[in-house]
Structure formats: structure tokens, C-alpha cells
N, C-alpha and C positions, 0 to 999 in steps of 0.2 A: 624308407625302404628303397634299396638301390634298384636301378633299372637294368634291364638286359642291354648288352651292347653287341655289336656285330662280332661274329666269330673271326679268328685271325685270317689274314689274307691266305688264299689257297690257289694253287694252280690246277688245271685239269689233269686227270689221270688218263683221259682219252679224248680225242677230237675226231670228227669225221665230216664227210660231205655226203649228202643224199640227193640224188636227182629226183625231183618231185614232178617235173613236167618236161616237155621237150625244150622249154626255154629256161626254166629255173632249177638251180642247184642250191640247196640250203646247207649252211654250216651249223654244226652243233658241237657242244662240249659236255663232258661229264666230270663231276667233281664229287669228292667224298668217299664213301664206302661202297664198292661195287655190289656188295651184298646187303646194303641198307634199304631203308624204306624208299621206294621210287618216288621221285617228284619231278615236275617240270616247271621251270620258271619262264613266264611270258613277259617280255619287255614291252614297254609302252611305245608311244608315238601315234600311229605306227611309223616305223622307220628308225627308231633309236638304235636298235641292236644291243648286243650284250655289253654290259659294263662290269668290270671285275668285281666291284662291291656287291653286285647281285648274288654272287656265289656265297656270300657271307651271312645270309639269313638262316642258314641251315647248319645244324651240328654235323660236321663232316664224319664223325664216328657213327652217326645214326642214319644218315641219308645218302642215297645215290641220286644226285641232282643232275638233271639234263637241262641245259640252257640252249635255246635255239635262236639263231639270227633269222628272223622272219624274212619272207621274200623281199629282195631288194635292199636288205639292211645289213649292216656290219660286214661280215666276210661272205655272205651269201651273194650269189651272182645270177644274173647281171645286176650291177649296183644301181640302186635308185630306179629300178625298172617298174613301170606302171602297168604294162601288159600282163594279163593273167595274174593279176594281183588284187584279190578281193578277200573280204572276210571269210568267205566260204572256202576259198582256196587254202587259207591259213588253217582253218579248222581241219580240213582233210590232211594237210601237211603234218599236223600233230599226230594224227592217226598213223600216217606213214612212218614217222619217227618212232612212235610207240611200238609198232609191229617190227620195224627194223631192229630195234634194240631188245626185242623179246620181253617186253614188259606187259603184264596183263592189266594191272590197274595202278594208277599213280595219284599222288596229291598234286593239285594244280594251284600254283600261286601266280598271280598277276596283278599289276597296278595300272591305273589310268586306262589307256587303251588295252593294256594287258588284262584288265578286269573284264572288259567287254569280250575279248577273245576267250577268256577262261569261262565266262558264262555261256557264250555261244557253243563252245566245245562241250561243256558239261550237259547242256540241254540236248545237244545232238548225239552225244555218245556217253550217256550216264553210266552204262555198264562198265566203263573203263576208268571211272573216276572214284577214288576213295574219299576225297574231300577237296574243298575249294577254299582258298584263302585269297581274299582280294582287298585292295586298298585304293583310295581315290576312285571310288566307284563311278563308272560312266556307262550309261545305258543306251547311248547313241540315239537319243531322241532329238527331234528337230529343236525343241525348246533348249536343249543343252548346247547346241551349236549357236543358236541365237545369243545365249548368255556369253559364250566365249568370243564370238566374232561379230556381234552386232551391238548388243546393249546389255551390260551386266558387269563384266570384268572391267569394262571401260570406265565405269563410275568409281572403281576402287583404285585403278591404275591409269588415270587420265594422262599422265606424263608419258607412260609407255604406249598408250593407245595412239597419242599424237605421233610418236615415233613410228609406230606400225602403219599408220595411215600415210605417212609422208612419202612413201614410195609410189602411192597410187594417186592419179589425178582426181581432183575433187568430184568430177562428174561420175566417177566409177565407185565412189566410196559407200554407196548404198548397199553394195554386195561385195564385201571385202574378200570373201572366199572365192567368188568367181573371178574377181580382179587378180588375185594372186595365182589362181589356177591358170589363167591365161599366160601369165609371165613364167610360171614354173614349168609349163609345157611348151613354151615357145622355142624358137630356133636360136635366139640370142643367148649364148651360154654365159656371158658375163652378167647379163640381167637376171638369168636364171639363178645363178649363185647369189647375187645380191638380194633377190626376192627370198631365196631359201634362208639366208642368214637373218633377214628381217622377220620372216615368219617364225623362225626358231626363237629369236630373242623375245618376241611377244609372250611366248609361253615360259621360256626359261627364266625370264625376269620376274615372273609372277608365281613361280612354283614353290619358293621357300618363304618361311615366315619372316626371315630377315634376308636381305640381299646377299647373294653368294657369288662373288666374282668367278670362283672356280667352275660353278655350274654354267655361267655364261660362256666361259672359254671352251668348255666341252662341246657345247651345242653350236658354237660359231666355227668350229673346225670344219673346213670345206667339205670333206667327204661325208661326215655325219650331218652337216647342215643340208646337203643336197638330198640325202635319203629321207631325213625327217621332213624337210620342207615339201619335197615333191610327193612323197607317199602320203603323208598326213593330210596335206591339202587335197589331194585327189580323193582320198577316202571321205573327207569332209564334204567335198563338192558332190560326191555321189551318195550322200546320206549314209555313209559307212556300209553301203550295200545291204542294208537291212530289208527284210521282206515286208515289213510294215513299220509304221512310225513308232510302235510300242512293242516290238517283237519280243524282246527279252522278258518283259513282265507278262505278256500274253502267253508265253510258253514256259515260264519259270517252274511251273508245277512238275515238269519232267525231272527236275532235280530236287524234289521235295524230300527224298530220302538220303540225300548227300549232305554230310556235315558242311556247313558254310559259315566261315568266320569273315566278318567285314571289319577292317581297321580303317577308320575314316577321320581325317583331320578336321577339327571344328572350323579351322580357318583355311580350308582348301578352297581357293577362289577359282581354280580351273575346273574342278569337279566338285561342286558344293554338296553339302550333306544330303540335300533333298533326294538325290538318286539312291543313295544307300538306304535312306529312310523308306522310300517307296518300295524298294526291293524287300526290305524287312517286313513291310506290311503284307506283301504277297507270300513271303516265306517266313511266317512268324516263329518257326523253330530255329531260324538263323541266329547267329550271335553277332550283334552289332556293337562295336566298341568305338565310341566317339572320343578322339584324343583331344583334350582341352587345349593343348599347346601345339597341335599338329597342323601342318599345311598339306600341300600336294606332294611334297618331296617325301620319299620313303626314308630319307636319311636324317630327318628331324629326330631328336632324341626320343620323344614320346612315340613316334611311329616305329622306330627301330625296336623299342621295348616290346610293343604289342605284336609286331610282326614276328619277332623271334619267339615270343611266348606262344604265338599260334603254331609255329613249326614245332615247338616242343610238345604242345598239346596234341598235334596230329601225327606224332612219331609212330604211334602204335595202332593207328586205324586199321 
């Protein structure tokens, strides 16, 4: 049986900028059918910004897709800004975009950090969510940060872990997040960029089932490296601004009536299956699909297949 593939490349039919605070202005684009099923795509990181392939998970004849560069990311300004940049700022930005575009309810799709934001948004504003599709599920719990930045991934990618550590003096390596945060928020711009590129490589080198040089190049590009490195590290350092260690699972019942599809790579070492499994136990009506040959990347063949299938299934919600 053949797998779904991405829809053909597509350009936005509209773009815009929305001032969401005295400091921040966010960029958004719309693709597909202006009269189609409304959907919003939430990128990862935080800090990654919109990548053109993200537009291609949706049938452009059936969907009106809004893609947003979150605060400090992509074409939003100020670039790589940490002030007024928290999870809850981003949640309310989505509401501002929704109202600005005259959308009543929409399908929300997000991966990795985008899954966290999608869940926080759906819990906070369930009346405006038709359905949620997430992959690489991340619940922003302390145990997940320990896995990624202390002990866990380091056992699977010891070579990349050594590279990640190499920028940090041995005396500071007990808390890699803090050590990087100090450098990414310091005054030395050269060191800031070097730290950002090292931070980004640690995750970009581990996100695909097989090494992908193109992925490394994308995340090492200076502008994207700075926004991902600075913003993602700051969010991690501040425990993703969660109101409690297990806030999403504690509040997931708010979205119990919202269709939820989870597409999770079996070999996702950045966001292991455990988080998706735990969410599925709290929301047993959710649809969890574990992809046998999937990793963290949404662009693995098996992940594309089931993400596209999810958008097909959610076309008529």
C-alpha cells in the first residue's frame, strides 16, 4: 500500500504582520483555499520559524492554512528577542491572529515545541479549536528536559553530546542549560552565535532516523541559529514557563471533547514516545499512531504519511 506524500510546493496567497505587544510584531502567511477548512500550523523550537515544507501537509483545495512565525522567530520582530516571550504570550498571540483573520474555529497542527503550544492553546481556548494534530509530543515536564540536556539522549548520541559539551568548561557541565543560557544571553555576540549553532546542532543532528546534512545546514544558518538557540534555551531554562511541572496532563480534561490525533515516531529520541503515551492515558479517546520507522523529523516518510492522513481525516470536522 502506497504512502501519502507531501502536497506540491505552494506559495502563500496572503501575508501579513500583526502587532501583538508594544515590543513584538509577528509575521503570518496564508496558503490554500481562502474558503477552506481553517487550520493553523505551529512550528517547533521555539524559535525555528516557518519552513516552506510545512505548508505541504494540507490539501490546498480543502484547507485555509495560517502559518505563524512565533515571537522572535523567522520574519517576526524583534528577531531572537527574549523579552515578553513566554508560552502564554504565544498562546494569546494565536487568539489575536484568529480574531484578526475572522476565523471562528480552526484545526491546530504542531510538532515538538509546536505540540506543546498546540496543547496549551487548546486547553486555554477549547471553544475555538475544531481538532488537534500533534507529532513529536512534548509535555514540557522537567523529566523531558533532563532526558534531552542531562542524561538520556547523551547515551544514544555520545559523539554529538561530546561536541555539545565541548563549548562549556568542565566545571559547568552539570547544568548544560544554564551554561548555554549564560552564553546565549551574554554581551559577546561572537560567542552568542557560536553557542547558538552548537545548541542547534545538538538537536538537529539527532532529529532524523538517518543523518541529514540538509537539516544541519538549515539550523546552522546564523539568523535561524540565533533565534532557535536563544529562544529555545531561554524557554528550557525557565521550564517552558509552565504553571506546574505537569500542567498539560493536569489540565488536559479541558480538551476531552476535541478530536486529538498524535503521530509519534517510535525512534524519536528528542521527544520519546512516553509523553504521547502518557497523554493518551489521560485522554483515552485520542488517536495515537506510533510510526515504526519514524523519528523526530516530520519529514520522515512514515511521519509524512500519517500527518497527511490526519489532515485528510480532519478536513470535515
